[in-house]
C-alpha positions in Angstrom: 97.2 117.0 133.0 100.6 114.5 132.6 101.5 114.8 129.4 102.4 111.1 127.6 105.9 110.4 127.4 108.1 109.6 124.6 108.1 105.9 123.7 111.7 104.9 123.7 111.2 101.7 122.0 107.9 98.9 121.9 110.2 96.3 123.5 112.1 96.8 126.9 115.4 96.8 127.5 117.1 93.4 128.8 119.3 94.7 132.1 121.7 92.0 133.7 121.6 94.1 137.6 124.1 93.8 140.5 122.3 93.1 143.1 122.1 96.4 145.9 123.2 98.3 143.4 120.4 101.3 142.9 119.4 102.0 140.1 117.1 105.2 137.5 114.9 104.2 135.6 113.6 106.9 133.0 109.9 107.8 132.8 109.9 110.1 130.0 111.0 108.4 127.2 113.4 111.4 126.4 116.6 109.9 128.0 119.4 109.2 125.4 120.4 106.6 128.0 117.6 103.7 127.7 116.3 103.1 130.0 117.5 104.6 132.5 117.4 108.3 133.7 120.4 110.9 132.1 118.4 114.4 133.5 116.5 114.8 130.0 113.1 115.5 131.7 114.8 118.6 133.9 111.3 121.1 132.3 108.8 118.3 132.9 106.2 117.3 135.2 108.0 113.1 134.8 110.8 111.8 137.8 112.6 108.9 137.0 111.8 106.2 138.7 114.7 104.7 142.1 115.0 101.3 142.6 117.6 98.9 144.5 118.3 95.3 143.1 117.6 92.6 146.2 120.0 90.2 144.1 121.8 89.9 141.2 120.0 89.0 137.6 118.3 89.8 134.5 116.0 92.5 134.3 113.3 93.3 131.4 112.8 97.5 132.6 110.2 99.2 130.3 110.6 101.1 127.4 107.3 101.9 125.8 107.4 103.9 129.3 103.0 103.2 129.9 103.6 100.5 132.3 101.8 100.2 135.6 104.7 98.0 136.8 107.4 101.2 137.0 110.5 100.4 136.6 109.2 96.8 134.6 107.9 95.6 131.2 104.6 94.4 132.4 103.4 94.1 127.9 101.7 97.5 127.8 103.6 97.7 124.1 101.8 95.1 122.8 98.7 97.8 123.3 100.1 100.7 121.3 99.2 99.9 117.6 96.3 98.0 116.5 98.0 94.9 115.9 100.7 92.5 117.1 103.7 92.5 115.8 104.2 90.6 113.3 108.0 89.0 111.5 110.1 90.1 109.6 111.7 88.7 106.5 115.2 88.5 108.6 113.2 85.9 111.3 114.5 82.8 110.1 115.2 83.3 107.3 117.3 80.3 107.5 115.0 78.3 109.2 114.7 74.7 108.4 111.2 72.7 107.6 111.9 69.6 110.5 110.5 65.8 110.4 109.0 64.3 113.4 110.2 61.4 114.0 109.6 58.9 116.5 111.0 58.8 120.5 111.2 57.5 123.5 108.2 55.9 124.4 106.3 55.6 121.3 105.8 59.4 121.1 106.5 61.8 117.7 109.2 64.6 118.2 110.0 67.6 116.5 113.4 68.6 117.3 114.6 72.4 116.8 116.8 74.6 118.0 119.0 74.2 121.6 116.5 72.3 123.6 113.0 73.7 122.2 111.2 70.8 120.5 107.2 70.4 119.8 105.8 66.9 121.0 103.1 64.2 119.7 101.3 61.8 122.2 99.7 58.8 120.1 96.7 57.1 122.7 99.4 54.1 122.2 102.0 55.1 123.7 100.5 56.0 126.9 101.1 54.3 130.4 98.2 52.9 132.0 97.3 53.5 135.6 94.6 51.5 136.6 91.6 53.7 134.4 93.9 57.1 133.4 96.3 56.4 130.7 99.5 59.3 131.4 102.3 60.2 129.2 105.6 62.4 130.4 105.5 65.0 127.4 108.3 67.8 129.3 110.9 66.4 131.7 114.8 67.7 132.8 115.4 64.8 130.4 114.2 67.0 128.2 115.5 70.1 129.3 113.2 71.5 130.7 114.9 72.8 134.0 111.8 74.5 136.1 108.2 72.4 135.2 107.3 68.9 134.4 104.1 68.3 132.1 102.8 64.5 131.5 99.0 65.0 129.0 96.7 62.2 131.2 93.7 60.7 129.6 90.4 59.1 131.3 88.0 57.1 129.2 85.2 57.1 132.7 85.4 56.0 136.5 87.7 57.3 138.5 92.0 57.5 138.9 94.1 57.0 141.1 94.9 59.6 143.7 97.8 61.3 142.2 101.2 63.2 144.5 103.3 64.5 143.1 105.7 65.2 146.8 106.9 68.7 146.9 105.5 70.7 143.9 102.3 73.1 142.6 100.5 71.1 140.0 98.4 73.6 137.5 95.9 71.2 136.1 94.3 72.2 132.5 91.1 70.5 131.0 91.8 70.5 127.4 87.9 67.8 127.2 85.2 66.1 128.8 83.4 66.8 132.2 83.7 65.9 136.2 85.5 66.3 139.1 88.9 66.8 140.8 88.7 65.5 144.2 91.1 66.9 146.9 91.3 65.7 150.2 87.2 66.4 150.9 86.8 69.3 148.4 85.2 68.7 144.6 86.0 71.1 142.4 83.5 70.5 139.0 85.9 70.3 135.7 84.8 70.9 132.0 86.9 72.0 128.8 89.2 74.7 129.5 89.4 74.8 133.6 92.8 75.4 135.3 92.6 74.0 138.3 95.9 74.7 141.5 96.7 71.6 143.1 98.8 73.1 146.4 102.3 71.3 147.8 101.4 67.6 150.1 98.1 67.0 148.5 96.6 64.7 146.0 94.4 64.4 143.8 92.0 61.9 141.6 90.3 62.8 138.7 86.5 61.5 138.4 84.4 61.4 134.8 81.1 61.3 135.0 80.6 62.5 131.2 80.1 60.9 128.5 83.8 61.9 126.0 86.8 61.1 128.3 88.8 63.2 130.0 91.8 65.2 128.4 94.2 67.2 130.2 97.4 68.3 131.0 98.9 68.2 133.9 102.1 70.3 135.0 104.3 70.3 138.3 106.6 72.8 139.6 109.4 72.3 140.6 109.9 68.6 137.8 108.7 65.7 138.8 110.4 62.4 137.5 106.9 60.9 138.1 104.2 60.9 140.4 103.2 58.8 143.0 99.7 56.7 142.4 97.9 55.8 146.1 94.7 54.4 146.9 94.0 56.8 149.5 93.7 60.4 149.6 96.6 62.2 151.6 94.6 64.5 154.4 96.7 67.8 153.7 94.6 70.7 152.1 95.7 74.2 152.2 92.9 76.2 153.8 94.6 79.4 152.4 94.0 78.7 148.7 90.2 77.8 149.3 89.1 78.6 145.7 90.7 75.7 142.7 89.0 76.2 139.8 89.0 78.6 136.5 87.3 78.3 133.5 87.4 81.0 130.8 85.5 84.3 131.8 85.3 86.9 128.8 85.4 89.8 131.5 88.9 88.9 132.0 90.0 88.3 129.2 93.8 91.1 128.3 94.3 92.1 124.9 97.4 92.6 123.0 97.0 94.6 120.1 94.5 91.9 117.9 95.3 89.0 120.0 94.0 88.0 123.9 95.1 85.8 127.1 93.1 85.2 130.3 94.7 83.9 133.0 93.9 80.7 134.6 95.7 80.2 137.2 98.8 82.0 138.5 100.6 84.0 141.8 98.6 86.6 142.5 95.3 84.4 142.6 96.3 80.8 143.5 99.6 81.1 145.2 101.4 79.0 142.4 104.8 79.5 140.9 103.7 79.5 137.5 101.5 81.5 135.1 98.7 79.0 133.6 96.8 81.3 130.6 94.3 80.5 127.0 94.8 83.0 124.3 94.3 83.3 120.8 95.8 85.0 118.1 94.7 85.2 114.1 95.8 83.4 111.1 99.7 85.4 111.7 103.2 85.4 112.2 104.4 87.1 115.4 108.1 88.4 115.3 110.5 86.9 116.9 111.2 87.1 120.3 112.6 85.8 123.7 110.9 85.5 127.8 112.6 85.3 130.9 110.8 82.5 131.5 110.7 78.5 130.7 106.9 77.8 128.8 104.8 74.6 127.6 102.4 75.4 125.0 99.4 73.5 123.7 97.8 73.9 120.6 94.6 73.5 121.4 92.6 74.9 117.5 94.3 75.6 114.4 96.9 75.3 112.8 100.3 76.4 112.0 104.1 76.5 112.6 106.7 76.8 115.3 109.9 78.6 114.2 113.2 79.3 115.9 116.2 80.9 114.0 117.2 78.0 111.8 114.5 75.3 112.4 110.5 75.5 112.0 107.6 72.2 112.7 104.5 72.1 112.1 101.7 72.1 114.9 98.0 71.0 115.2 95.7 70.9 117.9 96.9 68.2 120.6 101.2 69.6 119.7 102.6 70.5 122.8 105.8 72.8 122.2 108.7 73.4 124.9 110.4 76.5 125.0 113.5 76.6 127.1 114.2 80.4 128.5 115.2 82.8 126.9 114.5 80.9 123.6 114.0 83.0 120.3 111.0 81.8 118.6 107.8 83.0 117.2 104.4 81.1 116.5 103.1 81.2 113.6 99.2 80.3 112.7 97.5 79.5 108.7 94.3 78.8 109.9 91.5 81.4 108.5 90.1 81.2 112.0 92.7 81.3 114.3 94.4 79.2 116.6 93.7 78.8 120.5 96.5 77.4 123.2 97.0 76.8 126.1 100.3 77.6 127.9 102.1 77.7 131.6 105.3 79.9 132.6 107.6 79.5 135.0 108.5 82.0 136.7 104.8 83.0 137.5 104.3 86.2 135.4 102.8 87.9 132.5 103.1 85.7 129.0 102.4 89.4 127.6 106.4 90.0 128.4 108.7 89.4 125.8 111.6 91.4 124.4 
């Protein structure tokens, strides 16, 4: 039986790799040149893993040595203890509380470090297009490079056809029920359903319930605004026939005392983003970074979003934008925990952080 490797440390190592260079990752955890091999595996059953970089860029090499995606981190370090890593006294020790201010369009924004922010959108600030109300909550004007996001509300009836030319679209239904029409296909939706729309396709929302449909519309690559049409494009990507995914406890993935479920991603729907739903207990996560751009919308529970120098209160309906590599942590102050939906680019597990 293979012995357990030594845990060099919990969080992965960020390495800027060079195109064409071969790296030899330490699998045993004994190397003094982490995350790479120094020969310390001699006399054991472990062998280093060789990997050649196709292109230059940042990579996260596993440090806990429990990854199933050798040599890279897959978030396995989060499952090596019963409790998720929490903030220390030094995390955001000088962070000042930031007020919400009225931004362009009438939304309320709390500006944090760099281009990080939290946004609240009153319905009165939203543009009305037919039966649909819509508002851009994240875009390139806000510092986003890889995705844009809209808040949509359909009180009754049906929306116009929306087309985001050349982009993948990930819908997330926050409340309400009805259908999403893509060409001649109909996909039923209910709260906490994700729906994938492929490039070149149009979609229409139909509200056949008694409550408004409230949803996030995430677009990748970014699109300044949708095209509104009366007629539906004939395009439908039949290589991805199943487009919606709801909450399924059998698909939950644990992260110590937290969990998440992936709704949409590259593997399942061939999307460039990952859309996930998660739940965190009353706690504050340790400060960390990601190699992806991220949006988070709070569905239930209250707390604070922290960066190094700032923090802002968050509540249900608030959306957070986090640039790539932004140092941050999310705090839940509600006894019953916080529920959230997140979207990341590029598509990868939300458990991966450093």
